[in-house]
C-alpha positions in Angstrom: 13.7 10.5 1.5 11.6 13.7 1.1 8.4 11.8 1.8 10.0 10.1 4.8 10.9 13.5 6.3 7.5 15.0 5.5 5.5 12.1 7.0 7.7 12.3 10.1 9.5 15.4 11.5 8.6 17.6 8.5 4.9 17.2 9.1 5.3 18.6 12.6 7.4 21.5 11.3 4.7 22.7 8.9 1.7 22.2 11.2 -1.6 20.5 10.7 -3.0 23.0 8.2 -0.1 23.1 5.8 1.5 19.6 6.0 -1.4 17.8 4.1 -0.9 20.1 1.1 2.8 19.8 1.2 2.7 16.0 1.5 0.2 15.8 -1.4 2.2 18.1 -3.7 5.5 16.4 -2.9 4.1 13.0 -3.7 2.6 14.2 -7.0 5.9 15.9 -8.0 7.8 12.6 -7.3 5.4 10.5 -9.4 5.0 13.0 -12.3 8.7 13.9 -12.2 9.5 10.2 -12.6 7.2 9.8 -15.6 8.6 13.0 -17.2 12.2 11.9 -16.7 11.7 8.6 -18.6 9.3 10.0 -21.2 10.5 9.2 -24.7 13.3 7.0 -23.5 13.9 3.4 -24.6 14.6 1.3 -21.4 16.9 -1.7 -21.3 17.4 -3.4 -17.9 20.6 -5.5 -17.9 20.4 -8.8 -16.1 23.8 -9.6 -14.7 24.5 -13.0 -13.4 22.9 -13.7 -10.0 26.2 -15.0 -8.5 27.4 -15.9 -5.0 28.5 -12.3 -4.4 25.1 -10.9 -5.0 23.4 -13.6 -3.0 25.8 -13.1 -0.1 25.3 -9.3 -0.2 21.5 -9.7 -0.1 21.9 -12.2 2.8 24.1 -9.9 4.8 22.0 -6.8 4.2 18.8 -8.7 5.2 20.4 -10.2 8.3 21.6 -6.9 9.7 18.5 -5.0 8.6 16.2 -7.6 10.2 18.4 -7.7 13.3 18.3 -3.9 13.8 14.6 -3.2 12.8 13.4 -6.4 14.4 15.0 -5.3 17.7 12.9 -2.1 17.6 9.8 -4.1 16.9 10.6 -6.6 19.7 10.7 -3.7 22.1 7.3 -2.5 20.9 5.7 -5.9 21.2 7.2 -6.3 24.7 5.9 -3.0 25.9 2.4 -3.2 24.2 0.9 -6.6 24.5 -2.3 -7.4 22.7 -5.6 -9.0 23.9 -8.0 -9.6 21.0 -11.0 -9.4 23.3 -10.1 -6.0 24.8 -9.0 -3.6 22.0 -6.9 -0.7 23.1 -5.8 2.2 20.9 -7.1 0.7 17.7 -9.4 -2.2 16.7 -7.4 -3.2 13.6 -5.2 -6.1 14.8 -7.9 -7.1 17.3 -10.5 -7.3 14.6 -8.2 -9.6 12.6 -7.6 -11.7 15.6 -11.4 -12.2 16.1 -11.8 -13.1 12.4 -8.9 -15.6 12.6 -10.3 -17.1 15.8 -13.8 -17.5 14.2 -12.3 -19.1 11.0 -10.2 -21.6 13.0 -13.3 -22.6 15.0 -15.5 -23.1 11.9 -17.5 -19.9 12.5 -18.3 -17.6 9.6 -15.9 -14.6 10.2 -18.0 -11.9 8.5 -20.7 -11.1 11.1 -21.1 -8.4 13.8 -18.4 -8.7 16.4 -19.9 -9.6 19.7 -16.7 -10.8 21.4 -16.0 -7.3 23.0 -18.4 -7.2 25.9 -17.3 -3.9 27.2 -18.0 -2.2 23.9 -21.1 -4.0 22.8 -22.0 -5.4 19.4 -21.3 -2.5 17.1 -18.6 -3.4 14.6 -19.0 -5.3 11.4 -15.7 -6.7 10.0 -14.3 -4.6 7.2 -11.2 -6.5 6.3 -10.7 -8.4 3.0 -9.4 -12.0 3.2 -5.7 -11.3 2.4 -5.6 -8.8 5.2 -6.6 -11.2 7.9 -6.0 -14.7 6.6 -2.1 -14.5 6.7 -2.5 -14.2 10.5 -3.7 -17.8 10.7 0.0 -18.7 10.7 1.0 -16.7 13.8 -2.2 -17.8 15.5 -1.4 -21.4 15.0 2.3 -21.1 15.8 1.7 -18.8 18.8 3.7 -15.7 18.0 2.6 -12.0 17.9 0.7 -10.9 14.8 3.0 -7.9 14.3 5.9 -10.2 13.5 3.9 -11.5 10.6 3.3 -8.1 9.1 7.0 -7.4 9.5 7.9 -10.7 7.8 5.7 -10.0 4.8 7.4 -6.6 4.4 10.8 -8.4 4.5 9.6 -10.8 1.8 8.8 -7.7 -0.2 12.3 -6.4 0.3 13.8 -9.8 -0.8 11.8 -9.8 -4.0 12.9 -6.2 -4.6 16.5 -7.2 -4.1 16.1 -10.3 -6.4 14.8 -8.1 -9.2 17.0 -5.0 -9.0 20.4 -6.1 -7.7 21.2 -7.9 -11.0 20.6 -4.7 -12.9 23.9 -3.1 -11.8 27.6 -3.9 -12.0 28.4 -1.2 -9.6 28.6 -2.4 -6.0 28.3 1.2 -4.8 24.8 1.4 -6.3 23.9 -2.1 -5.1 25.0 -1.2 -1.6 22.7 1.8 -1.7 19.8 -0.3 -3.0 20.3 -2.9 -0.3 20.5 -0.2 2.4 17.5 2.0 1.5 14.6 -0.3 2.3 15.9 -1.0 5.8 16.7 2.7 6.3 13.0 3.6 5.3 11.7 1.0 7.8 14.1 2.1 10.6 13.2 5.7 10.2 9.5 5.0 10.3 10.1 2.9 13.5 12.2 5.5 15.2 9.7 8.3 14.5 6.5 6.4 15.1 4.4 9.3 16.4 1.2 7.6 15.1 1.8 4.3 16.9 2.0 2.5 13.6 3.9 -0.4 14.9 1.9 -0.7 18.1 -1.6 -0.9 16.8 -1.4 -1.9 13.1 0.2 -4.3 10.7 0.4 -1.9 7.8 3.9 -3.3 7.2 2.1 -6.2 5.5 0.2 -3.9 3.1 3.4 -2.0 2.4 5.0 -5.4 1.5 2.2 -6.3 -0.8 2.5 -3.0 -2.7 6.2 -3.2 -2.9 5.8 -6.7 -4.5 3.3 -5.2 -7.0 5.5 -2.3 -7.9 8.5 -4.6 -8.4 6.5 -7.3 -10.3 5.6 -4.7 -13.0 9.1 -5.5 -14.3 8.6 -9.3 -14.2 8.1 -11.5 -17.3 6.0 -13.9 -15.3 2.2 -13.6 -15.8 1.7 -15.7 -12.6 3.8 -13.3 -10.6 2.0 -10.3 -11.9 -1.3 -11.9 -11.3 -0.4 -12.9 -7.7 1.0 -9.4 -7.0 -2.3 -7.8 -8.2 -4.3 -10.3 -6.1 -2.3 -9.5 -2.9 -3.3 -5.8 -3.3 -6.9 -6.2 -4.5 -7.8 -8.6 -1.7 -6.2 -6.7 1.1 -7.2 -3.1 0.6 -9.7 -1.4 -1.7 -7.0 1.2 -2.7 -5.8 -0.3 -6.0 -9.2 -1.4 -7.4 -9.6 1.6 -9.8 -6.0 1.4 -11.0 -6.3 -2.3 -12.1 -8.3 -1.4 -15.3 -5.4 0.9 -16.3 -3.0 -2.0 -15.8 -5.0 -4.2 -18.2 -5.5 -1.3 -20.6 -1.7 -1.0 -20.9 -1.2 -4.7 -21.2 -3.8 -4.9 -23.9 -2.0 -2.4 -26.1 1.6 -3.4 -25.3 1.7 -7.2 -24.9 0.5 -10.4 -26.3 -3.2 -11.0 -25.7 -2.3 -14.3 -24.0 -0.6 -12.3 -21.3 -3.7 -10.3 -20.7 -5.8 -13.5 -20.4 -3.3 -15.3 -18.2 -2.9 -12.4 -15.7 -6.6 -11.8 -15.6 -7.2 -15.5 -15.2 -4.9 -15.8 -12.2 -6.4 -12.7 -10.6 -10.0 -14.0 -11.2 -9.1 -17.4 -9.9 -7.6 -15.9 -6.7 -10.7 -13.6 -6.1 -13.0 -16.6 -6.5 -10.9 -18.9 -4.3 -10.2 -16.6 -1.5 -13.3 -14.4 -1.3 -16.3 -15.1 -3.5 -16.7 -18.9 -3.0 -15.8 -19.2 0.7 -17.4 -15.9 2.0 -19.3 -13.8 -0.5 -21.3 -16.8 -1.8 -22.5 -17.6 1.7 -23.5 -14.0 2.4 -23.6 -11.7 -0.6 -24.2 -8.7 1.7 -20.9 -8.8 3.5 -19.2 -6.3 1.1 -22.0 -3.8 1.5 -22.2 -4.2 5.2 -18.5 -3.6 5.6 -18.6 -0.6 3.3 -21.6 0.8 5.3 -19.7 0.4 8.6 -16.7 2.1 7.1 -18.9 5.0 6.1 -20.3 5.2 9.6 -16.8 5.2 11.1 -15.7 7.9 8.6 -18.6 10.1 9.7 -17.4 9.7 13.3 -14.0 11.0 12.2 -15.6 14.3 11.4 -17.0 14.6 14.9 -14.9 15.9 17.9 -14.2 13.3 20.5 -15.8 13.6 23.9 -12.7 14.9 25.5 -12.3 17.8 23.0 -13.4 21.3 23.3 -16.4 22.7 21.4 -15.4 23.9 18.0 -12.0 22.1 18.1 -10.9 20.2 14.9 -11.8 16.5 15.3 -8.9 14.6 16.6 -8.9 11.9 13.9 -8.4 14.4 11.1 -6.1 16.8 12.9 -2.9 14.7 12.8 -1.4 16.4 9.7 -2.3 13.7 7.2 -4.8 13.9 4.4 -7.1 16.6 3.0 -10.0 15.7 5.2 -9.2 18.5 7.5 -10.0 21.1 4.8 -13.4 19.6 4.1 -14.1 19.8 7.8 -13.0 23.5 8.1 -14.3 24.9 4.8 -17.5 22.9 4.1 -20.6 24.0 5.9 -23.0 21.4 7.3 -23.1 18.3 9.4 -20.4 15.7 9.6 -22.3 13.6 7.1 -22.4 16.6 4.7 -18.7 17.1 4.9 -18.0 13.4 4.4 -20.3 13.3 1.4 -18.3 16.1 -0.3 -15.0 14.4 0.6 -16.1 11.0 -0.7 -17.3 12.4 -4.0 -14.2 14.5 -4.5 -12.1 11.5 -3.7 -13.9 9.2 -6.2 -14.0 11.9 -8.9 -10.2 12.6 -8.6 -9.4 8.9 -8.8 -11.6 8.4 -11.9 -10.1 11.5 -13.5 -6.6 10.3 -12.8 -7.3 7.0 -14.4 -9.0 8.6 -17.4 -6.2 11.0 -18.0 -3.6 8.2 -17.6 -5.4 6.1 -20.3 -5.6 9.1 -22.7 -1.9 10.0 -22.1 -0.8 6.4 -22.5 -2.8 5.9 -25.7 -1.3 9.0 -27.2 2.3 8.3 -26.1 2.4 4.5 -26.1 5.1 4.5 -28.8 7.3 6.8 -26.7 6.9 5.5 -23.1 8.0 2.2 -21.7 4.9 0.5 -20.4 6.5 -0.7 -17.1 7.7 2.8 -16.3 4.3 4.2 -17.1 2.5 1.7 -14.8 4.9 2.3 -11.9 4.7 6.1 -12.2 0.9 6.1 -12.5 0.6 3.7 -9.5 2.6 6.2 -7.5 0.4 9.2 -8.6 -2.8 7.2 -8.1 -1.9 6.1 -4.5 -0.8 9.6 -3.6 -4.3 10.9 -4.5 -6.0 7.9 -3.0 -4.4 8.2 0.4 -4.3 12.0 0.6 -8.1 12.2 0.1 -9.0 9.2 2.1 -11.9 9.6 4.6 -10.1 8.4 7.7 -6.5 9.6 7.3 -4.6 7.5 9.8 -0.8 7.9 9.4 -0.1 4.2 9.0 -2.1 4.2 5.7 0.7 6.2 4.0 3.3 3.4 4.4 2.6 1.7 1.0 2.8 5.1 -0.8 6.4 5.5 0.4 7.7 2.0 -0.1 6.6 1.8 -3.8 9.1 4.6 -4.4 11.9 2.0 -3.9 11.7 0.6 -7.5 11.5 4.1 -8.8 14.8 5.0 -6.9 16.3 1.7 -8.3 15.6 2.8 -11.8 16.9 6.4 -11.3 20.0 5.3 -9.5 20.7 2.1 -11.4 22.8 1.4 -14.5 19.7 1.4 -16.8 20.4 1.8 -20.5 18.2 4.3 -22.2 18.2 6.7 -25.2 15.8 9.0 -26.9 13.6 6.8 -29.1 10.3 7.0 -30.9 9.7 3.3 -30.3 9.1 1.9 -26.9 10.6 -1.3 -25.5 9.0 -3.8 -23.1 10.4 -7.1 -21.9 6.9 -8.6 -22.4 6.3 -6.9 -25.7 5.7 -9.6 -28.4 2.8 -8.8 -30.6 
């Protein structure tokens, strides 16, 4: 709830120079505090019978939650129609629409976009396959893309409910857990100062990351492999965290689990990206990365309508640390971006290195699932707060992965101080 407030009304209260620091610190406190709370504790997650009462409760919560939140989205879609050939406000959904249109017409989707005559051929598609390919479905069936992003987030909610509701006998706790995801979504929608629901489908990415955070507590290697694949082939965000995941699995689980999860992930990357796209043009990843760098450089440049010396509009929205690099680093926009990019990469690598060292030294005291969830939170907090183009919608996944953390803190989880860790997948 703290993050929801900070990313909404709280951000406005603190102002653009203080809110990025407060958002960063609060996220780190949540992640590190979660890890500290469970440090040295043996975790046992009860699995009560998934009976008709639980199924009915999930159905009712989902029905009313989708009804309420869906009505808000319906209003947005009605008031802000999309035309893929005339991008307004953001080129995100429009770019996905062009890629889907090309794919359905048998045209290679990864090439310079020339379909926007008023803007000229300037944009190279930057989206990975599992960001745009799901929108083949609404394109074929004829409904708005934003409903698809909403639907994938609801699937994430349902998977979350399926895993955590059987942990508790208390219906008070279960009622809270059924209510929280829709409360998060509703508050984001009601306080959408960044036009998240008008111009983006980040709800889909939030759904992917919620599935990953929840799947850390799954016994299924297929489920864990699919959850990793959803995140790896949608945003670059999680790429550096994946080695930490396999590092932990290597030390805490059977080696067959390591190979099976890695196998499913590899098979998915080959099937959805390498064979159909990268094999045809090996330069598409670099071209997308180069265009992203070009766009990030522009974000450090005041827009034409701004006054001389004014903070560039893209980084003055109260999100991310980019504003400090603009204000306190001398040089051109490219110089400032260079410092930010290298700081970003260095902090992420340092986070993973420290996490590996800490896990190796405490692997007999820390439940591996708890460790992975907590470090995923910390990693994403650093990733998004130091990102080069800090749009508000990018922070959605960082908040929704807190739901499994809250389920563990609120739920009837059995734990006691132990020197030996416990994992549901731990069979040497």
